[in-house]
TORPA-410202 format. One line per 5 residues: number of its first residue (from 1); their letters; for each residue x, y, z of N, C-alpha, C. Coordinates in steps of 0.05 Angstrom, whole numbers, plus 5000, padded with zeros to 4 digits. Layout:
NUM	a	X,Y,Z,X,Y,Z,X,Y,Z ~ ...
//
This chain:
1	xxxxx	0264,7596,3790,0289,7586,3807,0302,7617,3809 ~ 0318,7623,3831,0332,7640,3839,0358,7628,3840 ~ 0390,7656,3837,0416,7643,3861,0420,7675,3866 ~ 0435,7668,3886,0444,7687,3896,0469,7689,3893 ~ 0485,7710,3875,0510,7715,3867,0531,7725,3894
6	xxxxx	0549,7721,3900,0560,7731,3922,0590,7739,3907 ~ 0592,7768,3918,0615,7785,3893,0643,7794,3926 ~ 0651,7780,3930,0676,7776,3950,0704,7777,3931 ~ 0713,7795,3942,0730,7819,3925,0764,7815,3958 ~ 0778,7793,3953,0804,7805,3963,0815,7817,3951
11	xxxxx	0835,7840,3962,0847,7856,3941,0873,7863,3958 ~ 0889,7847,3936,0925,7852,3947,0931,7867,3932 ~ 0961,7878,3938,0967,7899,3920,0984,7887,3894 ~ 0987,7892,3865,0995,7892,3849,1020,7908,3844 ~ 1044,7883,3840,1069,7900,3833,1078,7920,3810
16	xxxxx	1077,7936,3814,1091,7947,3794,1126,7954,3795 ~ 1150,7952,3775,1167,7952,3778,1176,7990,3784 ~ 1200,7993,3793,1215,8016,3796,1193,8033,3814 ~ 1180,8026,3825,1159,8040,3846,1141,8028,3862 ~ 1126,8038,3886,1121,8034,3907,1091,8019,3900
21	xxxxx	1094,7994,3908,1063,7975,3898,1048,7995,3901 ~ 1021,7989,3891,0993,8003,3897,0985,7993,3930 ~ 0977,8013,3938,0958,8005,3965,0935,7984,3960 ~ 0928,7969,3975,0912,7958,3977,0884,7965,3981 ~ 0860,7964,3970,0835,7974,3981,0813,7955,3985
26	xxxxx	0813,7960,4013,0794,7934,4026,0758,7948,4013 ~ 0749,7914,4007,0728,7918,4006,0703,7916,4028 ~ 0692,7937,4041,0672,7938,4050,0660,7908,4071 ~ 0647,7907,4059,0619,7881,4053,0618,7868,4030 ~ 0615,7837,4037,0594,7818,4016,0576,7829,4002
31	xxxxx	0587,7838,3970,0561,7849,3960,0536,7821,3952 ~ 0513,7815,3954,0493,7796,3948,0475,7807,3934 ~ 0478,7803,3911,0464,7799,3878,0444,7787,3870 ~ 0421,7796,3878,0395,7765,3866,0390,7773,3842 ~ 0393,7741,3833,0387,7751,3798,0362,7726,3793
36	xxxxx	0347,7726,3771,0335,7705,3764,0340,7682,3744 ~ 0344,7665,3751,0359,7644,3730,0344,7646,3704 ~ 0320,7650,3692,0315,7649,3674,0309,7678,3647 ~ 0325,7702,3672,0326,7731,3658,0338,7737,3672 ~ 0368,7735,3679,0387,7756,3690,0384,7785,3685
41	xxxxx	0380,7802,3696,0383,7824,3691,0406,7846,3708 ~ 0406,7873,3689,0431,7894,3695,0414,7911,3703 ~ 0431,7908,3724,0423,7932,3746,0416,7973,3739 ~ 0440,7973,3728,0448,8002,3723,0441,8014,3704 ~ 0423,8033,3721,0403,8062,3708,0414,8076,3698
46	xxxxx	0444,8087,3694,0453,8109,3703,0470,8114,3675 ~ 0474,8098,3658,0476,8102,3626,0500,8073,3630 ~ 0506,8061,3599,0536,8049,3597,0547,8075,3573 ~ 0574,8067,3597,0607,8093,3578,0613,8073,3568 ~ 0617,8053,3574,0634,8032,3557,0634,8003,3557
51	xxxxx	0641,7990,3540,0636,7962,3539,0667,7949,3523 ~ 0658,7924,3527,0695,7908,3530,0680,7873,3519 ~ 0690,7865,3499,0691,7825,3503,0724,7825,3511 ~ 0724,7811,3530,0747,7801,3536,0758,7779,3513 ~ 0778,7768,3523,0797,7745,3514,0781,7711,3511
56	xxxxx	0771,7718,3544,0744,7697,3554,0730,7699,3543 ~ 0713,7714,3531,0690,7722,3513,0663,7730,3540 ~ 0675,7732,3556,0654,7753,3579,0662,7785,3568 ~ 0631,7799,3576,0621,7831,3565,0630,7836,3581 ~ 0637,7856,3587,0633,7879,3614,0621,7914,3603
61	xxxxx	0619,7918,3622,0593,7951,3629,0604,7955,3642 ~ 0609,7984,3631,0620,8001,3648,0598,8032,3649 ~ 0594,8038,3667,0570,8054,3669,0580,8086,3678 ~ 0561,8103,3681,0571,8135,3686,0566,8141,3721 ~ 0558,8123,3732,0552,8129,3767,0548,8101,3784
66	xxxxx	0554,8074,3769,0552,8059,3787,0577,8036,3789 ~ 0592,8039,3774,0605,8020,3761,0613,8004,3743 ~ 0628,7993,3744,0626,7963,3726,0617,7940,3726 ~ 0609,7923,3706,0602,7892,3722,0610,7870,3691 ~ 0612,7848,3688,0617,7825,3673,0590,7822,3675
71	xxxxx	0588,7802,3654,0571,7789,3644,0584,7758,3627 ~ 0580,7744,3641,0603,7717,3638,0583,7701,3620 ~ 0554,7700,3612,0542,7692,3604,0514,7680,3611 ~ 0520,7678,3635,0501,7665,3656,0503,7682,3680 ~ 0502,7707,3682,0510,7726,3713,0520,7747,3706
76	xxxxx	0518,7762,3731,0534,7787,3728,0543,7798,3746 ~ 0578,7801,3750,0587,7811,3778,0598,7828,3779 ~ 0598,7859,3797,0590,7879,3805,0610,7893,3812 ~ 0637,7911,3809,0650,7919,3824,0651,7950,3827 ~ 0647,7958,3851,0648,7987,3845,0669,8003,3865
81	xxxxx	0668,8028,3871,0687,8038,3896,0696,8019,3925 ~ 0680,8010,3928,0671,7987,3951,0698,7967,3941 ~ 0699,7962,3920,0723,7943,3914,0745,7937,3903 ~ 0752,7963,3904,0773,7984,3891,0782,7991,3865 ~ 0746,7996,3854,0752,8013,3824,0751,8040,3839
86	xxxxx	0772,8058,3817,0784,8081,3836,0757,8105,3829 ~ 0731,8100,3812,0716,8119,3807,0694,8093,3791 ~ 0669,8104,3793,0638,8093,3794,0632,8103,3761 ~ 0651,8117,3752,0645,8124,3725,0672,8115,3715 ~ 0660,8084,3691,0679,8077,3676,0671,8085,3643
91	xxxxx	0705,8099,3636,0695,8117,3611,0716,8091,3590 ~ 0728,8083,3602,0743,8056,3577,0756,8030,3593 ~ 0747,8001,3579,0748,7986,3586,0780,7975,3571 ~ 0794,7954,3574,0811,7946,3562,0830,7922,3570 ~ 0849,7904,3554,0868,7874,3579,0886,7882,3554
96	xxxxx	0908,7867,3578,0942,7871,3574,0939,7847,3564 ~ 0966,7840,3557,0967,7813,3549,0965,7793,3557 ~ 0968,7799,3581,0970,7776,3615,0944,7770,3615 ~ 0919,7783,3595,0892,7785,3611,0886,7797,3626 ~ 0895,7811,3648,0890,7830,3664,0864,7860,3647
101	xxxxx	0841,7856,3661,0830,7889,3652,0833,7904,3671 ~ 0834,7928,3647,0841,7953,3662,0809,7973,3653 ~ 0812,7982,3662,0791,8011,3672,0802,8031,3671 ~ 0797,8047,3654,0803,8077,3653,0775,8096,3668 ~ 0772,8112,3694,0756,8120,3703,0755,8151,3708
106	xxxxx	0729,8163,3716,0740,8193,3720,0755,8202,3741 ~ 0770,8179,3770,0789,8198,3775,0810,8175,3776 ~ 0823,8155,3763,0847,8134,3764,0836,8119,3743 ~ 0861,8094,3751,0853,8079,3733,0851,8054,3749 ~ 0845,8032,3753,0849,8008,3770,0848,7983,3742
111	xxxxx	0854,7952,3753,0857,7938,3740,0838,7907,3754 ~ 0843,7886,3733,0821,7864,3757,0842,7837,3738 ~ 0854,7818,3750,0867,7795,3743,0855,7776,3748 ~ 0828,7778,3752,0813,7756,3750,0803,7738,3778 ~ 0813,7752,3810,0809,7750,3833,0799,7782,3850
116	xxxxx	0822,7792,3844,0821,7829,3852,0819,7846,3838 ~ 0808,7873,3850,0802,7893,3840,0831,7911,3848 ~ 0843,7925,3835,0860,7942,3851,0861,7970,3843 ~ 0852,7992,3852,0862,8016,3848,0886,8032,3848 ~ 0900,8044,3821,0928,8053,3822,0924,8082,3815
121	xxxxx	0910,8092,3829,0915,8124,3831,0941,8133,3850 ~ 0944,8117,3875,0967,8127,3877,1000,8119,3873 ~ 0987,8103,3846,1017,8096,3827,1027,8114,3812 ~ 1009,8128,3800,1007,8150,3776,1035,8165,3777 ~ 1062,8157,3768,1080,8173,3755,1086,8203,3745
126	xxxxx	1081,8218,3764,1081,8251,3741,1102,8258,3725 ~ 1103,8257,3696,1126,8261,3673,1116,8292,3669 ~ 1146,8299,3655,1137,8325,3644,1135,8318,3617 ~ 1128,8339,3608,1114,8337,3569,1140,8322,3559 ~ 1161,8337,3562,1179,8327,3539,1184,8300,3540
131	xxxxx	1176,8284,3562,1184,8257,3554,1173,8236,3549 ~ 1147,8252,3532,1124,8227,3513,1143,8209,3499 ~ 1129,8179,3487,1142,8155,3485,1128,8145,3490 ~ 1122,8123,3473,1103,8104,3467,1104,8076,3444 ~ 1093,8059,3448,1101,8031,3441,1072,8014,3426
136	xxxxx	1076,7998,3417,1054,7986,3416,1025,7975,3432 ~ 1047,7967,3450,1027,7949,3468,1031,7971,3494 ~ 1027,7997,3491,1013,8019,3513,0983,8018,3516 ~ 0975,8017,3540,0952,8026,3539,0946,8048,3552 ~ 0925,8065,3534,0916,8089,3542,0900,8100,3555
141	xxxxx	0897,8122,3576,0872,8126,3599,0862,8163,3591 ~ 0836,8163,3601,0836,8195,3605,0847,8203,3636 ~ 0853,8222,3644,0868,8233,3658,0845,8255,3683 ~ 0818,8252,3671,0791,8264,3699,0795,8289,3683 ~ 0794,8317,3693,0804,8336,3688,0831,8353,3689
146	xxxxx	0854,8332,3676,0880,8340,3677,0876,8340,3646 ~ 0894,8363,3646,0903,8369,3616,0927,8360,3603 ~ 0908,8324,3602,0941,8305,3600,0927,8271,3598 ~ 0943,8265,3602,0939,8237,3589,0956,8222,3603 ~ 0942,8190,3615,0949,8167,3626,0969,8142,3615
151	xxxxx	0991,8135,3613,1007,8116,3605,1012,8093,3616 ~ 1001,8070,3605,1009,8045,3612,1029,8026,3600 ~ 1056,8028,3615,1074,8013,3590,1081,7994,3605 ~ 1059,7975,3610,1064,7948,3618,1077,7947,3649 ~ 1095,7966,3661,1105,7972,3675,1095,7989,3696
156	xxxxx	1092,8009,3693,1088,8040,3712,1069,8053,3695 ~ 1046,8070,3692,1030,8082,3697,1040,8125,3699 ~ 1047,8121,3674,1046,8154,3675,1031,8181,3667 ~ 1031,8205,3683,1016,8217,3672,1037,8245,3651 ~ 1025,8243,3628,1033,8256,3598,1021,8285,3601
161	xxxxx	1019,8304,3608,1011,8329,3606,1014,8341,3572 ~ 0996,8354,3558,1007,8360,3533,1016,8384,3531 ~ 1030,8381,3517,1049,8405,3502,1039,8429,3504 ~ 1047,8448,3513,1024,8473,3515,1017,8480,3498 ~ 0981,8464,3501,0957,8476,3504,0947,8509,3497
166	xxxxx	0942,8517,3474,0935,8536,3466,0912,8541,3474 ~ 0903,8567,3496,0878,8570,3503,0867,8586,3490 ~ 0850,8572,3470,0826,8589,3447,0796,8597,3461 ~ 0785,8573,3470,0751,8589,3499,0770,8581,3520 ~ 0766,8594,3530,0775,8612,3561,0758,8584,3576
171	xxxxx	0735,8582,3561,0714,8564,3578,0712,8530,3573 ~ 0736,8527,3563,0746,8498,3556,0764,8486,3565 ~ 0777,8464,3575,0793,8454,3586,0805,8433,3567 ~ 0832,8418,3569,0844,8396,3547,0835,8380,3561 ~ 0812,8364,3572,0810,8343,3591,0798,8321,3571
176	xxxxx	0818,8293,3572,0816,8269,3549,0776,8264,3552 ~ 0763,8269,3519,0732,8256,3522,0737,8225,3515 ~ 0761,8229,3492,0759,8202,3476,0785,8196,3465 ~ 0791,8170,3453,0820,8162,3445,0814,8150,3420 ~ 0832,8140,3400,0831,8123,3383,0851,8126,3372
181	xxxxx	0860,8088,3359,0891,8082,3353,0880,8093,3325 ~ 0903,8098,3304,0896,8107,3282,0925,8087,3275 ~ 0931,8098,3240,0948,8086,3227,0976,8093,3220 ~ 0997,8079,3217,1024,8090,3231,1030,8101,3264 ~ 1017,8085,3272,1013,8084,3298,1008,8112,3315
186	xxxxx	0987,8115,3297,0985,8149,3309,0959,8141,3333 ~ 0958,8155,3351,0943,8156,3367,0931,8187,3373 ~ 0901,8182,3362,0888,8203,3370,0877,8215,3384 ~ 0875,8234,3412,0868,8240,3431,0847,8263,3430 ~ 0816,8259,3427,0795,8285,3428,0796,8291,3464
191	xxxxx	0793,8316,3460,0802,8334,3485,0772,8362,3471 ~ 0757,8371,3495,0738,8388,3488,0735,8406,3466 ~ 0771,8419,3471,0773,8444,3460,0784,8435,3424 ~ 0798,8410,3428,0812,8401,3402,0821,8378,3409 ~ 0834,8371,3380,0849,8338,3373,0873,8339,3386
196	xxxxx	0897,8321,3396,0919,8316,3397,0926,8292,3380 ~ 0942,8286,3352,0949,8264,3343,0978,8263,3349 ~ 0984,8239,3362,1015,8237,3369,1023,8203,3360 ~ 1047,8210,3338,1061,8183,3326,1079,8170,3336 ~ 1092,8181,3365,1112,8175,3371,1129,8195,3375
201	xxxxx	1130,8220,3346,1157,8232,3349,1147,8266,3355 ~ 1122,8265,3334,1116,8304,3333,1084,8288,3343 ~ 1075,8313,3348,1038,8321,3349,1034,8328,3329 ~ 1003,8321,3322,0988,8340,3301,0965,8345,3325 ~ 0963,8376,3312,0936,8387,3330,0921,8405,3306
206	xxxxx	0897,8389,3318,0870,8406,3308,0855,8417,3324 ~ 0846,8441,3320,0835,8460,3353,0808,8474,3323 ~ 0810,8500,3343,0785,8522,3328,0804,8538,3311 ~ 0823,8535,3323,0843,8555,3299,0853,8546,3276 ~ 0866,8513,3277,0869,8505,3253,0842,8503,3235
211	xxxxx	0821,8505,3243,0793,8497,3232,0788,8526,3220 ~ 0799,8545,3229,0783,8564,3221,0760,8574,3240 ~ 0746,8571,3254,0719,8574,3262,0725,8592,3283 ~ 0696,8599,3273,0691,8632,3307,0686,8610,3331 ~ 0704,8617,3347,0699,8603,3378,0664,8615,3383
216	xxxxx	0660,8648,3380,0637,8648,3392,0613,8646,3372 ~ 0618,8636,3358,0590,8624,3339,0594,8589,3346 ~ 0604,8574,3336,0606,8554,3338,0634,8537,3346 ~ 0644,8537,3377,0666,8534,3383,0664,8497,3389 ~ 0682,8485,3385,0701,8451,3387,0689,8452,3417
221	xxxxx	0670,8435,3417,0664,8411,3456,0662,8378,3441 ~ 0685,8373,3432,0689,8340,3424,0685,8324,3446 ~ 0668,8302,3437,0660,8280,3456,0666,8251,3439 ~ 0672,8248,3424,0672,8230,3402,0701,8226,3386 ~ 0708,8199,3373,0733,8207,3366,0734,8178,3356
226	xxxxx	0751,8173,3321,0744,8150,3307,0772,8153,3280 ~ 0794,8137,3282,0801,8126,3254,0789,8113,3247 ~ 0770,8104,3226,0759,8080,3212,0789,8069,3203 ~ 0780,8045,3176,0800,8021,3166,0807,8038,3145 ~ 0800,8060,3135,0808,8073,3109,0829,8101,3115
231	xxxxx	0837,8110,3152,0847,8128,3156,0835,8159,3154 ~ 0806,8155,3145,0804,8177,3158,0787,8181,3185 ~ 0795,8210,3191,0788,8218,3223,0760,8227,3228 ~ 0743,8217,3243,0714,8228,3257,0712,8235,3280 ~ 0710,8264,3281,0705,8280,3299,0676,8291,3303
236	xxxxx	0667,8275,3335,0645,8288,3343,0632,8303,3361 ~ 0628,8325,3358,0616,8350,3382,0591,8345,3390 ~ 0589,8364,3411,0565,8364,3418,0555,8401,3413 ~ 0541,8394,3397,0537,8419,3385,0544,8430,3342 ~ 0559,8423,3346,0566,8430,3307,0571,8395,3290
241	xxxxx	0557,8376,3300,0565,8351,3290,0583,8341,3294 ~ 0587,8329,3258,0607,8315,3263,0629,8316,3244 ~ 0658,8328,3251,0676,8337,3233,0692,8307,3210 ~ 0700,8307,3183,0709,8288,3177,0738,8296,3167 ~ 0762,8289,3178,0784,8300,3165,0798,8273,3143
246	xxxxx	0803,8280,3119,0815,8263,3102,0842,8275,3101 ~ 0859,8260,3071,0884,8265,3065,0886,8286,3066 ~ 0862,8306,3046,0862,8327,3037,0849,8345,3053 ~ 0833,8345,3061,0818,8369,3082,0796,8358,3104 ~ 0788,8376,3121,0775,8373,3133,0742,8384,3134
251	xxxxx	0724,8376,3132,0684,8378,3119,0674,8374,3150 ~ 0648,8392,3151,0635,8386,3170,0610,8366,3154 ~ 0608,8349,3171,0604,8319,3150,0573,8324,3159 ~ 0567,8319,3169,0539,8337,3193,0528,8364,3168 ~ 0545,8380,3167,0541,8405,3155,0530,8396,3118
256	xxxxx	0544,8384,3115,0547,8370,3076,0518,8353,3078 ~ 0509,8337,3097,0481,8323,3098,0465,8329,3102 ~ 0458,8351,3114,0439,8372,3125,0429,8367,3145 ~ 0452,8351,3160,0437,8351,3187,0443,8368,3208 ~ 0439,8390,3205,0440,8407,3226,0424,8419,3223
261	xxxxx	0410,8426,3243,0375,8445,3235,0392,8476,3224 ~ 0370,8492,3213,0374,8516,3201,0384,8532,3219 ~ 0363,8520,3259,0359,8548,3272,0379,8536,3291 ~ 0396,8506,3281,0409,8512,3311,0433,8530,3324 ~ 0432,8531,3359,0457,8545,3368,0483,8537,3362
266	xxxxx	0483,8510,3356,0507,8503,3348,0523,8495,3379 ~ 0505,8496,3396,0524,8490,3418,0507,8460,3426 ~ 0497,8462,3463,0494,8447,3473,0457,8443,3477 ~ 0442,8463,3461,0416,8466,3467,0401,8435,3438 ~ 0385,8431,3460,0376,8407,3448,0369,8410,3413
271	xxxxx	0371,8397,3406,0359,8385,3382,0341,8370,3359 ~ 0325,8379,3350,0306,8357,3339,0304,8334,3324 ~ 0289,8315,3316,0303,8284,3306,0309,8297,3273 ~ 0315,8271,3276,0334,8280,3247,0353,8304,3248 ~ 0365,8300,3261,0396,8315,3261,0423,8301,3271
276	xxxxx	0443,8303,3268,0462,8294,3278,0494,8327,3284 ~ 0478,8334,3318,0503,8356,3317,0500,8339,3351 ~ 0493,8322,3358,0516,8330,3389,0519,8295,3395 ~ 0543,8293,3387,0553,8260,3379,0576,8256,3394 ~ 0572,8233,3415,0572,8224,3443,0590,8191,3436
281	xxxxx	0594,8185,3418,0600,8157,3407,0596,8154,3382 ~ 0630,8140,3365,0618,8135,3346,0640,8105,3334 ~ 0628,8093,3319,0649,8069,3314,0642,8054,3280 ~ 0659,8036,3284,0663,8018,3250,0655,7997,3255 ~ 0640,7987,3246,0647,7952,3246,0649,7941,3211
286	xxxxx	0652,7904,3217,0670,7891,3205,0662,7899,3175 ~ 0640,7923,3167,0630,7915,3135,0644,7952,3125 ~ 0653,7963,3145,0661,7986,3141,0643,8016,3140 ~ 0605,8004,3161,0591,8016,3157,0607,8047,3187 ~ 0599,8065,3190,0608,8083,3209,0575,8085,3233
291	xxxxx	0569,8082,3250,0553,8082,3272,0566,8114,3289 ~ 0534,8121,3294,0543,8145,3303,0510,8148,3332 ~ 0527,8156,3358,0497,8149,3384,0507,8180,3386 ~ 0478,8192,3370,0468,8218,3379,0452,8230,3410 ~ 0468,8254,3415,0444,8261,3453,0417,8248,3438
296	xxxxx	0403,8274,3428,0385,8273,3417,0363,8256,3400 ~ 0374,8251,3375,0366,8237,3344,0367,8208,3347 ~ 0375,8190,3371,0381,8167,3365,0415,8156,3344 ~ 0415,8135,3344,0425,8128,3323,0435,8130,3289 ~ 0464,8135,3285,0452,8135,3260,0470,8116,3249
301	xxxxx	0474,8116,3219,0490,8079,3211,0487,8104,3179 ~ 0520,8101,3176,0526,8113,3141,0547,8093,3137 ~ 0534,8083,3112,0543,8059,3089,0559,8073,3072 ~ 0570,8092,3070,0586,8100,3056,0569,8113,3023 ~ 0544,8107,3040,0529,8125,3007,0503,8144,3018
306	xxxxx	0492,8133,3046,0475,8154,3049,0464,8140,3083 ~ 0446,8153,3100,0449,8155,3130,0417,8145,3127 ~ 0430,8121,3156,0398,8110,3160,0398,8121,3197 ~ 0373,8128,3192,0368,8134,3222,0359,8122,3244 ~ 0353,8101,3268,0354,8081,3281,0339,8113,3306
311	xxxxx	0314,8102,3324,0312,8122,3349,0285,8102,3357 ~ 0270,8106,3378,0251,8103,3390,0232,8088,3375 ~ 0232,8090,3363,0210,8088,3333,0221,8052,3324 ~ 0240,8049,3319,0246,8018,3329,0254,8003,3338 ~ 0240,8006,3371,0243,7993,3395,0268,8002,3406
316	xxxxx	0273,8031,3407,0299,8028,3423,0277,8044,3453 ~ 0295,8046,3473,0286,8043,3490,0285,8083,3501 ~ 0305,8096,3488,0305,8121,3491,0331,8123,3462 ~ 0330,8154,3452,0350,8160,3445,0379,8174,3431 ~ 0383,8162,3466,0414,8168,3470,0427,8148,3467
321	xxxxx	0445,8138,3449,0468,8121,3450,0494,8129,3459 ~ 0502,8117,3488,0526,8128,3500,0555,8120,3489 ~ 0550,8089,3482,0571,8078,3471,0563,8054,3444 ~ 0575,8052,3426,0578,8028,3404,0596,8010,3416 ~ 0597,7987,3409,0619,7960,3410,0609,7948,3385
326	xxxxx	0638,7939,3377,0637,7920,3355,0653,7889,3378 ~ 0636,7865,3368,0667,7844,3393,0670,7825,3376 ~ 0684,7806,3388,0699,7785,3363,0683,7771,3351 ~ 0654,7778,3348,0647,7746,3343,0624,7774,3310 ~ 0635,7794,3306,0620,7814,3292,0588,7825,3302
331	xxxxx	0581,7825,3332,0566,7827,3339,0560,7868,3348 ~ 0541,7867,3339,0549,7900,3350,0531,7910,3367 ~ 0544,7917,3391,0526,7922,3423,0525,7959,3430 ~ 0501,7962,3430,0494,7998,3444,0479,7998,3468 ~ 0499,8014,3479,0499,8021,3509,0479,8047,3505
336	xxxxx	0457,8047,3525,0439,8073,3525,0443,8084,3549 ~ 0431,8116,3552,0438,8126,3565,0421,8126,3594 ~ 0394,8103,3590,0380,8091,3610,0383,8067,3612 ~ 0411,8064,3611,0429,8041,3625,0423,8008,3612 ~ 0406,8010,3585,0398,7986,3576,0421,7982,3550
341	xxxxx	0415,7956,3539,0435,7954,3535,0424,7929,3503 ~ 0429,7945,3476,0420,7926,3461,0446,7915,3442 ~ 0434,7898,3423,0449,7885,3390,0438,7888,3368 ~ 0446,7892,3350,0436,7906,3317,0435,7874,3302 ~ 0419,7860,3293,0423,7838,3282,0428,7842,3246
346	xxxxx	0433,7857,3245,0430,7880,3220,0411,7888,3202 ~ 0381,7884,3218,0354,7897,3210,0343,7903,3234 ~ 0342,7897,3255,0332,7905,3285,0335,7909,3298 ~ 0339,7925,3329,0354,7920,3353,0333,7901,3364 ~ 0349,7891,3380,0343,7872,3409,0354,7872,3432
351	xxx	0336,7878,3445,0352,7888,3479,0356,7865,3491 ~ 0386,7861,3501,0398,7851,3516,0386,7848,3545 ~ 0393,7870,3557,0386,7871,3582,0372,7907,3584
//
């Protein structure tokens, strides 16, 4: 038995105080998706860039090129730029205290209130860099290729430029690639050439210069970031593997564990199996295990003692996990580069979509 799901979104302005209301973006037409009741299919093929479980128990999947969708447990609903999404590459998904779902995209911020999708791209207030401030309820989003970040404080969306980022590698820009909330109110912002940490008062900066790296040989190219439950900061790079910052030092975790190939260029060149050089996502599960998604060498788990590597030999359709997410029930989800989604049952991977 098959059914049709009608995706009709009527887009109305979402009010924000002290600013002009966002412009409504009208959907061009009703989108009709055919699904088989016995086996719902996720239609994304461009890769799962972000995942999120909302307060109602629905799971959201953001793609690299095809927008975002929500899985209610029985059906999928899809949203693209035609339905009010600011861009079809969805980098992050969050929920505010009012149950509104927010999407950080490659070109702006959108929100969904359960009935309509609103593009807030025209509502972003440009602030000077000396006006940085934060609260615990702020939502933070990447700002595309801009060298700064978007902040939503519950009323308005502001763009904040990074404070005088030093040009160390002229071929790289300080656009945000990853975010992680840490202890003591710290917000970590990973950019291609460095990390900014902001605690509401001052900045901590980690870059090639502070690390003493030779930019000509092994430049930072940060793609993922995580402060874990022990306060350790994991920094995933595209080329030099994982850096681990503790209270006392910063070490190259991949190098220490012999996971960088002796012949590695330490840049973006393909790496052989058994390495951890190109890390695009990092997550921690409820047991304290740290998970890494490598571009070339599959999924890695660090249990505090040793590393376990999972690849296509373990049933995965490909070796590139773009996103890793643990939901409220403790289930680990893995979004792959080919658009497939897996969960991990503690021993094996199970394909969900």
